[in-house]
C-alpha positions in Angstrom: 19.5 -14.6 -23.2 19.7 -16.3 -26.6 17.5 -14.9 -29.3 15.6 -17.7 -31.1 15.7 -17.1 -34.8 14.7 -20.4 -36.4 11.5 -22.5 -36.3 13.1 -25.6 -34.9 14.6 -23.7 -31.9 11.3 -22.0 -31.2 9.4 -25.3 -31.4 11.9 -26.9 -29.0 11.5 -24.1 -26.5 7.7 -24.3 -26.7 7.9 -28.0 -26.2 10.2 -27.5 -23.2 7.5 -25.3 -21.6 4.8 -27.8 -22.4 6.7 -30.7 -20.9 6.4 -29.0 -17.5 2.7 -28.1 -17.6 -0.1 -27.2 -20.0 0.0 -23.6 -21.3 -2.4 -21.5 -23.3 -1.3 -20.2 -26.6 -1.4 -16.6 -25.2 0.9 -17.6 -22.3 3.4 -19.2 -24.7 3.3 -16.1 -26.9 3.9 -13.8 -24.0 6.7 -15.9 -22.6 8.6 -16.2 -25.9 7.9 -13.0 -27.8 10.8 -11.2 -26.1 13.1 -14.0 -27.0 12.3 -14.5 -30.7 13.6 -12.5 -33.7 10.3 -12.7 -35.5 6.8 -12.7 -33.9 5.3 -14.1 -37.1 7.6 -17.1 -36.9 6.5 -17.6 -33.2 2.8 -17.4 -34.3 3.4 -19.9 -37.0 5.0 -22.4 -34.6 2.2 -21.9 -32.1 -0.4 -22.6 -34.9 1.5 -25.7 -36.0 1.6 -27.1 -32.4 -2.1 -26.4 -32.1 -2.8 -28.3 -35.4 -0.6 -31.2 -34.1 -2.7 -31.3 -30.9 0.3 -30.6 -28.7 -0.8 -27.1 -27.6 -4.5 -26.8 -26.6 -6.3 -24.0 -24.9 -9.1 -26.4 -24.0 -6.7 -28.8 -22.3 -5.0 -26.0 -20.5 -8.3 -24.6 -19.4 -9.5 -27.9 -18.1 -6.3 -28.5 -16.1 -6.2 -25.0 -14.7 -9.9 -25.1 -13.9 -9.6 -28.3 -11.9 -6.5 -27.1 -10.1 -8.1 -23.8 -9.0 -11.4 -25.4 -8.1 -9.6 -28.0 -5.9 -7.7 -25.2 -4.2 -11.0 -23.6 -3.1 -11.5 -20.9 -5.7 -14.9 -20.1 -7.2 -16.2 -19.6 -10.7 -15.9 -15.8 -10.9 -12.2 -15.9 -10.0 -11.3 -18.9 -12.2 -13.1 -17.4 -15.2 -11.3 -14.1 -14.7 -7.9 -15.8 -14.4 -8.6 -17.9 -17.5 -9.6 -14.8 -19.4 -6.3 -13.2 -18.5 -4.5 -16.2 -19.9 -6.3 -16.0 -23.2 -9.1 -18.5 -22.6 -12.6 -17.4 -23.6 -16.0 -18.0 -22.0 -16.9 -20.5 -24.7 -14.3 -22.9 -23.1 -15.0 -21.8 -19.5 -18.8 -22.2 -19.3 -19.0 -25.9 -20.4 -16.5 -26.7 -17.6 -18.3 -24.7 -15.0 -22.0 -25.4 -15.7 -22.4 -28.8 -14.1 -20.8 -27.8 -10.8 -22.7 -27.1 -7.6 -20.5 -24.2 -6.5 -22.2 -23.7 -3.1 -20.7 -27.0 -2.0 -17.2 -25.7 -2.8 -18.0 -22.4 -1.1 -19.1 -24.4 2.0 -15.9 -26.4 1.9 -13.8 -23.2 1.7 -15.9 -21.8 4.6 -15.5 -24.9 6.8 -11.7 -24.8 6.2 -11.6 -21.0 7.0 -13.6 -21.2 10.3 -12.3 -24.7 11.3 -15.5 -25.6 13.2 -15.9 -22.2 15.0 -18.6 -20.4 13.2 -18.7 -16.8 14.4 -22.0 -15.2 15.5 -21.0 -11.6 15.3 -22.2 -9.8 12.2 -18.8 -8.1 11.6 -17.1 -11.5 11.5 -19.8 -13.1 9.3 -19.4 -10.2 6.8 -15.6 -10.7 6.9 -16.1 -14.4 6.0 -18.6 -13.5 3.2 -16.0 -11.0 1.8 -13.4 -13.7 1.9 -15.5 -16.1 -0.1 -16.4 -13.4 -2.6 -12.7 -12.6 -3.0 -12.2 -16.3 -3.6 -14.6 -16.0 -6.5 -17.9 -17.3 -5.2 -21.2 -15.8 -6.2 -23.3 -14.3 -3.4 -26.1 -16.9 -3.9 -23.6 -19.7 -3.4 -22.1 -17.9 -0.4 -25.5 -17.5 1.2 -26.4 -21.1 0.5 -23.1 -22.2 2.2 -23.9 -20.1 5.3 -27.4 -21.6 5.5 -26.0 -25.1 5.4 -23.3 -24.3 7.9 -26.0 -22.8 10.3 -28.2 -25.9 10.0 -25.4 -28.3 11.0 
């Protein structure tokens, strides 16, 4: 593994990562810090790319948020995953606020049961735990179950 010791090489490597997908600044730092001679140099290049608009935590969060939401994950899980990637609540909440999460919980529930809604309490609790693990709030889970029962 080659050690990156000049700004141009660091910038090119970061751009290489960004060409594949959006990254948060924390992810870039974590990926490259073992490969650079100077962490200060890495931080400088990250700041330059942010100033140039090429590296954006907001853009990363939006892309990640949409991807996870479309794969059936709820707000609690997405928020936690974004936090681990260095994206704060000030970016997450504006993305999450306008969404009716119970509809996404219902969609995940439908997909899980594939039309065969269980009647046993044990099985229902298992499904509720599954949705909670997926990151849905209990009020959204209960709403999804109510809609499912009324269909």
